[in-house]
N, C-alpha and C positions, 0 to 999 in steps of 0.2 A: 435390310440389314441392322437398322439402329443398332432395333430394338434385339436383334443376337447379342452385337455388342454388348452389348447394358448388362445380358443376363452372363456371359463371361466373365467379365467387369467387378459386376455381383458374388455370383461360388468365385472366382478367385479371391474379392476382398476376404470372405468369408474365410474358405481354407487360411488364408495368411491368418485373421487373426486367433481362428484356434489352433493355429503352432506359433504365435506370440501366447496364447495364454496356458498349454504344453511345455512350454521353455520356458515361465516362470516358476511351475509347476517345478519343473525338476533345480533354479536356483530357489528349491526354497521360499518363496511367497505362499502364503496360506488364502482362500478362495475367495474372500474381503477383501485382500491386498493388490490380489491378484482383476477384482471388479476393478479397483479405484482406477490401476492402474492405466487398464485398459480403455475404459470414458477417457481418463487422459490423454495418450498417444491417439487414439484415435480424432477426439477431437482436437489434436495438435499436427495429424495429416491434412485432416479434413480445413484446415485456417490458414494453410498453408501453400492450398487448393483457390481456396477464394478471397485472396488479397489483406486476410489477413493479419497475414505475417507479409514478410517479404519474400518472392518467388524465392522455396529452396531451402528458405533459412534455417529447415528442422531439423531436416537430414546432413543440414551442411555445417551444423553444429553434432551433430554422433556421430558424421564422419572423422571431425577434429581429435575425438579423443582417442584416448587408449585402446588398440588392434586385439587385445587379447577382453576388452569387455570392463577390465577392471574399473574405470572409473565411473564407468556407466550411472550405476544411479547413483555418487552424489553429484553428476550434471545435471541429472534428469530434474531429482533434487532443484539444485540452481536457477533449474527454466522452471519449475511449476512455482516456484518461490516468487518467479517475477510476474511472472503467469496471473499470483497471487497480489500486485499491487507494491512487491513490498522496491525497496531500491536495488540497481548491485553496482558497482565501479567494475565488474567485468567485462572485457574489452569485444570479445565474443557474445555477448549477448544484447549486445545493443540493436541488434535487430529488432528483438522482442519486446516488448507495453505488455501492461494489466490487463483482463483478457478477465477474472472473476473471484473474488475471494473465494465467492461457493462456490465453487468449482474443483480449486487447487490449494485454499488453504490448508486441509488439514493434511500432517503431514505423514510419511510413508514410512516407515524404516529403508533404512538403504542394505540389504542382502545383498550376496559374492552373484552380482550378474555375468555372465558369459561372452567368450567371441562365440557364438552362435545363435543366441540374444543374438548379440550387435549384427551378426551378418543379416539376420531374419526383421530387422526393423530398417534396416538401409536400403533392403530388395526389394520394403511396400509402396518405396518412389515410381516404380513400375506404374502403381494404379493411376484413373484418374480417378481420386478420391475426391474432388470437387460436383462431380459431372453423376454422383450413386445418389442414387434417393435415398432420405433419411430413413422414411420408413423401413428400408432392406437393414438398418444399424440395429433397430429390433432383433428381428429375425436370428446375428448375425452371433450376440449375444446368449438366447435361449437357443440355441444351438451347442453355448459349454457351458453353460445350466446344468447343473444336478438336475439329473433328467428326475431324478424320485422323487425331487421338490419340484416337479414341471406333475405330472402326475395329482402330484397327493391334492392341488393348486391346481390343476383341472385349466396353466396356463398355454397357448396357444398361441401363435404368429396366424393374423389377420392377410395376407395376400391383400392385395389393390383391388383387384375383380374383386373381389370378398367385398372388401369395405365401397368400395364404389354397387354396390347391387341394395347397401344400407342406404348412402344418403345419396347415393341418385335419383332413388321418385319422392324419400324423405322431405330434400327441401332444393337439391344442385339443377336438375328436371327449369324444376317450378325458374330457379334463379338465371336458367340459364334464356330460356324464353323473355321471361320479363328483359333482360339486355338485349334479344333480339328484339323486342317491339320498343325499344331507347333507340334503338339509330337512328342520327339525322336528326334529335332532338338535345339541346342541350341545356335547358330545365329540367328532364327529365334523366338523364344520364347522369346532374349533379347527380338531384333522386337519388337514384341507385348507387351512385357509388359510400352517397352520404348511408342508405337502407345495406349498407353488406359493412360496414363499419359499428355500426352498434348489434348482427345479429349476436348474438354468447351463444355457447357451447358446452355441451358437458360429459364426459366420461366420467362414468364415475362406479370402473373398471380399466382404466386403461391402462395397463401394462405398461408397453415400451411406448404407449405413445400413437400407436399408429394412427388412430382412427378420427385423430386430434391431426398430427397430423400432415395428412391426408386431404380433410375438410379447411385447413390452413392456407394452403397449398391451391386443394379447387379457384379458394374467393381472392385470393392476391391476383390468379390468371384472368379471373372474369376484370377484375380493379384495375391490371394492364389493357387492361382489351378498355375499357373504357376510357381510363385515359389518355392514349393513343392518340382512338375518339376528341376526344375534348381537346388537347392542347395538339404543336406541332414538334413530332418526335423529329426534326429536320431543325428542330433550335437549339444545342448543346446547353444544358443546366450544368449548374457548378455540385449541387443537390439534389438529383431525381427524388430524392426522400419524401422530399418540403411538398412531392402530390400526390402520392402512399395513406392510407387513413386505416385500411387494413391493420388488428398489430396484433401479434400473438397476444397480448392478453385476454382475448375475447374466448378465449382456452380456458377450458378448468377442466380436470381429473381429480379421480380421487385413485388412488393404490397401499397397497397393503405393501407390500415388500418394495424397501426403502430404493434397492440399487435400483429396479425397475422404472420407479418414479425418479429418480439422478437422468437415468438415460429420455423417460422422457419430455424431460427439459432440457436436456443437449438437445437435442434431436426438434426439437421445435425451433432452435435459435442457430441450428442449422441449417434448417426447409425454412429459415426467415432469410439466413444469406443469402440462398441459392436463389432466393427471388427477390430482392436486394441486388445481385447480378442482372438478370434477369429484367427490372427494371432499366438500372444502366446503360444495358444496350439500347433502352430504346432512345435515349436522352443526353450521357455518359456518365461523368462520376455522379458516384451515392457518396452521402458520410458513411463515416465507416460507423459500425452500431456494435456497441463488446457484445457481449454472452448474456441474457436476462440483467438488461438496465432497466427492458419493459416486461413490466412483473407475469410472470408464466406461475397460474396459481393449482399447482398439481399436489396434493394433500396427500402427505401420506399415513395413509391410514382403512384400515377396514369402513370398506363403505357402506358394512350392513349394520357396524352403527352407528354409522356417524352421521348427525343430522345434516343433511343433504346444503341446505337452506347456508351451515356456515360459512358454506364453497362458494355457492351463489346465491343468493337472494332467485326465489319464484319468478319473484316483481324484472325480472332483471332475463332472464335466462330467457333462449326460446328452441333450442333442439337438445334431449338426450339422447347420445349412441354410443356402441358400443358389441365388447364382443368378451359376458360375461363369462367366471368361471364353469368347464364341465367338466359337473362331477353328479353323478346319479346315485338316487335313493340311498341306495347303500354303499353308496364309496368312500361316503362324509366322512370324517375321524373328532373328533371329537369337540374339539374349536367350533367346528360347520353344522355342528350338531346345533350348538346352542345357542349358530346362527339366526338359527330358522327359528326356533322357537323364540328368540329375542323376537324378531319382525313379522312375523305368523300367531306369534300370542299366544292361545290358547286354542286356534286350532286342530283338529282331537288327530286329523290327517294328516301330520304331517311327517313325518315318518318317510312317507311316502313318494314324494316330491322333492324331484333335482332342486341341487342347490343353487343354479339358474336361474330360480321361479322368486326369490325375495330380492330378485332385483324389479322384479313385475311390479311386487307389493311395494316395494318405497319409492317406486316412480309410480306408484300408480297412484296415490296419496300424495304425492310431494306435488304431479302433474293435477288435482284435479280440484278444478275450476276456475284452469288457466286454459289460455291458448300454447301449452307444450308440448310441441307432437317429438313421441320418443321412437326411438325404434332399435331393437335388439337379435344380432345372434345369438342362434339357443340351438340343444341339441333335440334333434326332432322325436323325444317324448314329450313334451309340454304339446306336446297336439297330436297324441297320442293315448286310445285306454284310460284308466283313471286319471293319469293325468290332467289330462283335461280339461274335468270336469272340474278336480279339486280345483284348477287355478284357477277355472276363465268364466266358473260360478261365483265367484268371489270376484275378483276384476271386475266382470259386469253389471252386475247387481249392487255389489257394495258400492265399488268406486267409480260404473256407469264409465265405461273403458269401453273400445270401440276398437276394432279392429280395420285401420283404413289402406292394409295394401299388406301378403305377405307373401314370401317364393317359399313355394313348398318341395317339400323337399329330400338335398339334392350331397352329393360326395365331399366330403369335406377339401380343399386343397390349398393348403397356404406354401407352397412351391421349396419346399429348405425338404431337408435329407430326412429328417426325424416325423414324417408327415403324419398331421392327425387321422389316423383312419378311422374318422366320427360323420354321420348325415346329420345335418343342420336342416333348419329352418330360420326362417327371417321373417320379425315382424316387426311393422311399423300400426303407432297405436295413439290414442290418442280420448281425452273428453269425452266422450258421442258428444254434448251437446252445443261442441264446435261445429255439431251437423247440424242439429235443429236449432244452431244460428244463421247457419248458409253460409258458413265456410267452404271455399270450393273447393279444394284439396281434401280435408274431410271427405266432403258430400260424395268425392273419384274411391271406389274402390277398388283396388286392384290384383288381381293375382298372378303371379307368375310361377312357367311351370315351362323345365326343360329350354330356358329361355324367353321362351310369350308367353306374353303379356293378355289377360281378359279383364274389360271392365267387370265387377258383379254389383248387381246392389247393397248388398251385406255379405259378409265374409266370418265365419261362426270360428269358433275353437278351432274344431277340423280343418281346419281351413277346407271349405267346401262352398260356394256364393249359392249358403241355403241359411233360415233363421234361427234362432240359436237353440238347441236343445246339448243335453247336460244327457248321456248317458252315463247311469249312474251300480251300482251292483247294487241286486237286490239278492234277496234270502230267503225270497219264494219268483216263482217263474211267473211269467203272467198266464 
């Protein structure tokens, strides 16, 4: 029943944000201004539900304005001014304090808002914003994004179910087994918590940050289970954060769209606030943390023209995860074709490869000779026909990459109205020398098909449990 209620509220929240976007359009706000306003409003909704603001303070502040909404734009800007860290002598702003200059400093033009927008905002107080997964906020904004831009860049929201298909076999199942093996042993529990706090993750096509958000939440949940065993949960403490080691600063992203990068930063903070609330339920109060006090490294850049080592050094990284853009070989724009030529250099058949293959090539170069392990969601075309040989012959022979696990082709399901109608695969890969050096995880190959998992000695480019064979085009019959 709880899941049905959650899904109901998710759909309700998405509908409200879409209505707000439409009404802001009526009020004359540009797309860029609407994006900025909606991010800030969403953050205020969430802050009011998680103790960052006094309970109900944001909606009470909105309600005190003119019924016709004529002063709404000015009131919002005065509030944003305070949240950016500036002082105000207005008594009605006394319930608010600085959150982050990074999020609220930019001035938004005061266009003429109306009574309809004011009522829409006030009606949003019925939604339990603090209980929604921050991962759904990315879906909210993708629902109201320009649909043509989404198609051109191949931007698709990734559901939690599909993210788990990536992170569970890549690292989470292994961490869960290790957590169970530590039960009753304080020394091992302490070492395991330290390990969790030292793991580093990169999503080089992070979009609104869903992979990073869910991974962060899973690590915090593992850590909370350790804390509850190590410490007396019956003892109330002033600040339980002194027991928490896992932080958002362990997560790195690269995103070409500035608005999506901003969403990713905000949603990681929202996820941190939610997990802090869970920690507080164990022990009592938790010290208030402002957004982005801990650094969230989301680089606004084209991942294919960026040196990933400038974002996070390879010797500091453990995992690369993500869902790079879905753009077919014949559908790329001029800039994307140039990206492909840059990544694959003089490779003659680059025009026959999907855009996502460039992320595989970049990752292979980045992780060669390291223990970093990768997993990407991709269109299934990269493991079929001509592309399988074009891509994986390079990765296997040129970079010594091996497939560690794979989900065979499945229909994409992202849980939003603008459903992506594509067939996908998920591929986990790493430097093949890990297996030769006796890495237990890299040595165990797993194939997933329709929810069934089976072990394989080797997985080839066509996702078959067989040795590497590359089918190439021939000018003459065999």
